[in-house]
C-alpha positions as protocol buffer text, in pm:
chain_id: "A"
residue {
  index: 1
  type: MET
  ca { x: -1952 y: 3246 z: -5766 }
}
residue {
  index: 2
  type: ALA
  ca { x: -1612 y: 3399 z: -5842 }
}
residue {
  index: 3
  type: ARG
  ca { x: -1523 y: 3386 z: -5473 }
}
residue {
  index: 4
  type: LEU
  ca { x: -1611 y: 3018 z: -5464 }
}
residue {
  index: 5
  type: VAL
  ca { x: -1381 y: 2948 z: -5758 }
}
residue {
  index: 6
  type: VAL
  ca { x: -1096 y: 3143 z: -5594 }
}
residue {
  index: 7
  type: LEU
  ca { x: -1153 y: 2961 z: -5264 }
}
residue {
  index: 8
  type: PHE
  ca { x: -1147 y: 2628 z: -5447 }
}
residue {
  index: 9
  type: ALA
  ca { x: -825 y: 2721 z: -5625 }
}
residue {
  index: 10
  type: LEU
  ca { x: -655 y: 2829 z: -5302 }
}
residue {
  index: 11
  type: CYS
  ca { x: -761 y: 2529 z: -5094 }
}
residue {
  index: 12
  type: VAL
  ca { x: -796 y: 2226 z: -5315 }
}
residue {
  index: 13
  type: LEU
  ca { x: -547 y: 2271 z: -5597 }
}
residue {
  index: 14
  type: PRO
  ca { x: -234 y: 2288 z: -5374 }
}
residue {
  index: 15
  type: ALA
  ca { x: -342 y: 1965 z: -5206 }
}
residue {
  index: 16
  type: LEU
  ca { x: -388 y: 1795 z: -5543 }
}
residue {
  index: 17
  type: ALA
  ca { x: -52 y: 1922 z: -5666 }
}
residue {
  index: 18
  type: SER
  ca { x: 132 y: 1799 z: -5357 }
}
residue {
  index: 19
  type: ALA
  ca { x: -25 y: 1454 z: -5389 }
}
residue {
  index: 20
  type: ALA
  ca { x: 114 y: 1424 z: -5744 }
}
residue {
  index: 21
  type: ASN
  ca { x: 475 y: 1494 z: -5642 }
}
residue {
  index: 22
  type: PRO
  ca { x: 627 y: 1221 z: -5427 }
}
residue {
  index: 23
  type: PHE
  ca { x: 900 y: 1289 z: -5174 }
}
residue {
  index: 24
  type: LEU
  ca { x: 1243 y: 1142 z: -5241 }
}
residue {
  index: 25
  type: VAL
  ca { x: 1402 y: 1024 z: -4917 }
}
residue {
  index: 26
  type: ARG
  ca { x: 1777 y: 975 z: -4936 }
}
residue {
  index: 27
  type: GLY
  ca { x: 2007 y: 828 z: -4674 }
}
residue {
  index: 28
  type: ARG
  ca { x: 2308 y: 608 z: -4615 }
}
residue {
  index: 29
  type: VAL
  ca { x: 2360 y: 276 z: -4436 }
}
residue {
  index: 30
  type: TYR
  ca { x: 2708 y: 193 z: -4310 }
}
residue {
  index: 31
  type: CYS
  ca { x: 2902 y: -76 z: -4127 }
}
residue {
  index: 32
  type: ASP
  ca { x: 3059 y: 48 z: -3803 }
}
residue {
  index: 33
  type: THR
  ca { x: 3379 y: -155 z: -3840 }
}
residue {
  index: 34
  type: CYS
  ca { x: 3521 y: -33 z: -3507 }
}
residue {
  index: 35
  type: ARG
  ca { x: 3195 y: -47 z: -3308 }
}
residue {
  index: 36
  type: ALA
  ca { x: 3262 y: 320 z: -3228 }
}
residue {
  index: 37
  type: GLY
  ca { x: 2899 y: 435 z: -3242 }
}
residue {
  index: 38
  type: PHE
  ca { x: 2973 y: 685 z: -3518 }
}
residue {
  index: 39
  type: GLU
  ca { x: 3113 y: 699 z: -3870 }
}
residue {
  index: 40
  type: THR
  ca { x: 3490 y: 702 z: -3918 }
}
residue {
  index: 41
  type: GLU
  ca { x: 3718 y: 701 z: -4222 }
}
residue {
  index: 42
  type: ALA
  ca { x: 3702 y: 319 z: -4204 }
}
residue {
  index: 43
  type: THR
  ca { x: 3322 y: 308 z: -4219 }
}
residue {
  index: 44
  type: PRO
  ca { x: 3208 y: 162 z: -4552 }
}
residue {
  index: 45
  type: GLY
  ca { x: 2858 y: 181 z: -4692 }
}
residue {
  index: 46
  type: ILE
  ca { x: 2660 y: -144 z: -4709 }
}
residue {
  index: 47
  type: PRO
  ca { x: 2530 y: -236 z: -5056 }
}
residue {
  index: 48
  type: GLY
  ca { x: 2202 y: -430 z: -5052 }
}
residue {
  index: 49
  type: ALA
  ca { x: 2093 y: -324 z: -4701 }
}
residue {
  index: 50
  type: LYS
  ca { x: 1716 y: -309 z: -4655 }
}
residue {
  index: 51
  type: VAL
  ca { x: 1558 y: 9 z: -4522 }
}
residue {
  index: 52
  type: ARG
  ca { x: 1195 y: 98 z: -4450 }
}
residue {
  index: 53
  type: ILE
  ca { x: 1013 y: 429 z: -4426 }
}
residue {
  index: 54
  type: GLU
  ca { x: 745 y: 404 z: -4156 }
}
residue {
  index: 55
  type: CYS
  ca { x: 487 y: 671 z: -4075 }
}
residue {
  index: 56
  type: LYS
  ca { x: 283 y: 631 z: -3756 }
}
residue {
  index: 57
  type: ASP
  ca { x: -14 y: 820 z: -3617 }
}
residue {
  index: 58
  type: ARG
  ca { x: 109 y: 1082 z: -3367 }
}
residue {
  index: 59
  type: ASP
  ca { x: -145 y: 987 z: -3101 }
}
residue {
  index: 60
  type: THR
  ca { x: -191 y: 611 z: -3132 }
}
residue {
  index: 61
  type: LEU
  ca { x: 148 y: 523 z: -3290 }
}
residue {
  index: 62
  type: LYS
  ca { x: -46 y: 294 z: -3524 }
}
residue {
  index: 63
  type: LEU
  ca { x: 135 y: 232 z: -3853 }
}
residue {
  index: 64
  type: LYS
  ca { x: -25 y: 440 z: -4131 }
}
residue {
  index: 65
  type: TYR
  ca { x: 227 y: 409 z: -4416 }
}
residue {
  index: 66
  type: SER
  ca { x: 524 y: 187 z: -4495 }
}
residue {
  index: 67
  type: ILE
  ca { x: 750 y: 141 z: -4795 }
}
residue {
  index: 68
  type: ASP
  ca { x: 1076 y: -53 z: -4833 }
}
residue {
  index: 69
  type: GLY
  ca { x: 1396 y: 27 z: -5017 }
}
residue {
  index: 70
  type: VAL
  ca { x: 1744 y: -117 z: -5075 }
}
residue {
  index: 71
  type: THR
  ca { x: 2083 y: 55 z: -5077 }
}
residue {
  index: 72
  type: ASP
  ca { x: 2292 y: 83 z: -5392 }
}
residue {
  index: 73
  type: SER
  ca { x: 2660 y: -6 z: -5435 }
}
residue {
  index: 74
  type: THR
  ca { x: 2765 y: 291 z: -5217 }
}
residue {
  index: 75
  type: GLY
  ca { x: 2526 y: 211 z: -4931 }
}
residue {
  index: 76
  type: THR
  ca { x: 2290 y: 493 z: -5032 }
}
residue {
  index: 77
  type: TYR
  ca { x: 1914 y: 447 z: -5061 }
}
residue {
  index: 78
  type: TYR
  ca { x: 1654 y: 651 z: -5246 }
}
residue {
  index: 79
  type: ILE
  ca { x: 1292 y: 584 z: -5155 }
}
residue {
  index: 80
  type: MET
  ca { x: 993 y: 752 z: -5322 }
}
residue {
  index: 81
  type: VAL
  ca { x: 719 y: 833 z: -5068 }
}
residue {
  index: 82
  type: THR
  ca { x: 373 y: 926 z: -5188 }
}
residue {
  index: 83
  type: GLY
  ca { x: 135 y: 1154 z: -5005 }
}
residue {
  index: 84
  type: ASP
  ca { x: 179 y: 1418 z: -4738 }
}
residue {
  index: 85
  type: HIS
  ca { x: 242 y: 1275 z: -4391 }
}
residue {
  index: 86
  type: GLY
  ca { x: 233 y: 1594 z: -4186 }
}
residue {
  index: 87
  type: ASP
  ca { x: 7 y: 1437 z: -3923 }
}
residue {
  index: 88
  type: ASN
  ca { x: 238 y: 1138 z: -3881 }
}
residue {
  index: 89
  type: LEU
  ca { x: 574 y: 1061 z: -3722 }
}
residue {
  index: 90
  type: CYS
  ca { x: 790 y: 924 z: -4002 }
}
residue {
  index: 91
  type: ASP
  ca { x: 1123 y: 744 z: -3968 }
}
residue {
  index: 92
  type: ALA
  ca { x: 1371 y: 569 z: -4192 }
}
residue {
  index: 93
  type: VAL
  ca { x: 1438 y: 237 z: -4016 }
}
residue {
  index: 94
  type: LEU
  ca { x: 1704 y: -31 z: -4066 }
}
residue {
  index: 95
  type: VAL
  ca { x: 1555 y: -366 z: -4167 }
}
residue {
  index: 96
  type: SER
  ca { x: 1848 y: -594 z: -4251 }
}
residue {
  index: 97
  type: SER
  ca { x: 2207 y: -614 z: -4369 }
}
residue {
  index: 98
  type: PRO
  ca { x: 2333 y: -865 z: -4626 }
}
residue {
  index: 99
  type: GLN
  ca { x: 2672 y: -878 z: -4449 }
}
residue {
  index: 100
  type: SER
  ca { x: 2670 y: -1155 z: -4188 }
}
residue {
  index: 101
  type: ASP
  ca { x: 2968 y: -1004 z: -4003 }
}
residue {
  index: 102
  type: CYS
  ca { x: 2796 y: -663 z: -3987 }
}
residue {
  index: 103
  type: SER
  ca { x: 2428 y: -729 z: -3925 }
}
residue {
  index: 104
  type: GLU
  ca { x: 2362 y: -605 z: -3569 }
}
residue {
  index: 105
  type: ALA
  ca { x: 2171 y: -275 z: -3590 }
}
residue {
  index: 106
  type: ASP
  ca { x: 2332 y: -7 z: -3376 }
}
residue {
  index: 107
  type: PRO
  ca { x: 2057 y: 71 z: -3120 }
}
residue {
  index: 108
  type: ALA
  ca { x: 2158 y: 439 z: -3120 }
}
residue {
  index: 109
  type: ARG
  ca { x: 2172 y: 470 z: -3501 }
}
residue {
  index: 110
  type: ASN
  ca { x: 1901 y: 232 z: -3627 }
}
residue {
  index: 111
  type: ARG
  ca { x: 1644 y: 497 z: -3725 }
}
residue {
  index: 112
  type: SER
  ca { x: 1625 y: 854 z: -3848 }
}
residue {
  index: 113
  type: ARG
  ca { x: 1329 y: 1094 z: -3828 }
}
residue {
  index: 114
  type: VAL
  ca { x: 1216 y: 1231 z: -4165 }
}
residue {
  index: 115
  type: ILE
  ca { x: 972 y: 1520 z: -4214 }
}
residue {
  index: 116
  type: LEU
  ca { x: 734 y: 1428 z: -4496 }
}
residue {
  index: 117
  type: THR
  ca { x: 509 y: 1728 z: -4537 }
}
residue {
  index: 118
  type: ARG
  ca { x: 510 y: 2029 z: -4766 }
}
residue {
  index: 119
  type: TYR
  ca { x: 356 y: 2253 z: -4502 }
}
residue {
  index: 120
  type: ASN
  ca { x: 678 y: 2332 z: -4318 }
}
residue {
  index: 121
  type: GLY
  ca { x: 846 y: 2587 z: -4541 }
}
residue {
  index: 122
  type: LEU
  ca { x: 1065 y: 2341 z: -4735 }
}
residue {
  index: 123
  type: ILE
  ca { x: 1043 y: 2388 z: -5109 }
}
residue {
  index: 124
  type: SER
  ca { x: 1223 y: 2077 z: -5231 }
}
residue {
  index: 125
  type: ASP
  ca { x: 1065 y: 1731 z: -5253 }
}
residue {
  index: 126
  type: ALA
  ca { x: 1400 y: 1581 z: -5148 }
}
residue {
  index: 127
  type: ARG
  ca { x: 1439 y: 1474 z: -4786 }
}
residue {
  index: 128
  type: PHE
  ca { x: 1766 y: 1364 z: -4627 }
}
residue {
  index: 129
  type: ALA
  ca { x: 1777 y: 1111 z: -4345 }
}
residue {
  index: 130
  type: ASN
  ca { x: 2072 y: 1083 z: -4107 }
}
residue {
  index: 131
  type: ALA
  ca { x: 2306 y: 792 z: -4173 }
}
residue {
  index: 132
  type: MET
  ca { x: 2217 y: 467 z: -3997 }
}
residue {
  index: 133
  type: GLY
  ca { x: 2452 y: 187 z: -3906 }
}
residue {
  index: 134
  type: PHE
  ca { x: 2506 y: -178 z: -3837 }
}
residue {
  index: 135
  type: LEU
  ca { x: 2779 y: -291 z: -3597 }
}
residue {
  index: 136
  type: ARG
  ca { x: 3050 y: -530 z: -3705 }
}
residue {
  index: 137
  type: SER
  ca { x: 3060 y: -852 z: -3498 }
}
residue {
  index: 138
  type: GLU
  ca { x: 3419 y: -791 z: -3391 }
}
residue {
  index: 139
  type: PRO
  ca { x: 3612 y: -465 z: -3435 }
}
residue {
  index: 140
  type: MET
  ca { x: 3858 y: -480 z: -3723 }
}
residue {
  index: 141
  type: SER
  ca { x: 4230 y: -465 z: -3649 }
}
residue {
  index: 142
  type: GLY
  ca { x: 4373 y: -116 z: -3620 }
}
residue {
  index: 143
  type: CYS
  ca { x: 4064 y: 38 z: -3460 }
}
residue {
  index: 144
  type: SER
  ca { x: 4240 y: 160 z: -3147 }
}
residue {
  index: 145
  type: GLN
  ca { x: 4489 y: 356 z: -3360 }
}
residue {
  index: 146
  type: LEU
  ca { x: 4210 y: 493 z: -3577 }
}
residue {
  index: 147
  type: LEU
  ca { x: 3995 y: 598 z: -3282 }
}
residue {
  index: 148
  type: GLN
  ca { x: 4298 y: 766 z: -3123 }
}
residue {
  index: 149
  type: LYS
  ca { x: 4272 y: 1025 z: -3403 }
}
residue {
  index: 150
  type: TYR
  ca { x: 3926 y: 1124 z: -3280 }
}
residue {
  index: 151
  type: GLN
  ca { x: 4027 y: 1180 z: -2918 }
}
residue {
  index: 152
  type: ASP
  ca { x: 4090 y: 1531 z: -2796 }
}
residue {
  index: 153
  type: THR
  ca { x: 4467 y: 1578 z: -2768 }
}
residue {
  index: 154
  type: ASP
  ca { x: 4454 y: 1947 z: -2673 }
}
residue {
  index: 155
  type: ASP
  ca { x: 4644 y: 1984 z: -2343 }
}
residue {
  index: 156
  type: SER
  ca { x: 4581 y: 2356 z: -2296 }
}
């Protein structure tokens, strides 16, 4: 009987504890003002952008979990995700931008993989998604000078 109680404590209680603590997914949504394909010093965050966390079955890619969030005044979102999704492929995905001149999702930066399981050695419930971006309709003035800074000027 004592072994059964110990087995129960080792197997069931950690699962119950992990279900009670949601994950906090944090990320940033920006406007690529120069259509550079990456963040620059002229890349502002987008307040009010809509983001979704989607978890799909690894084998069938059928949607198993979805929850939406919105960015704050700095373009940062915080989304609480319940449950352990270790058997799923989970991504933060761009949904929409409130800025009409910066509403085209960058196809190379429109999603970010997020690991939402406790069985991977991570202790914290916080998860950080890579920044995702929308492209400005037309590059702002001064972009060629700005992007010049990022080019390799080493002649050696």
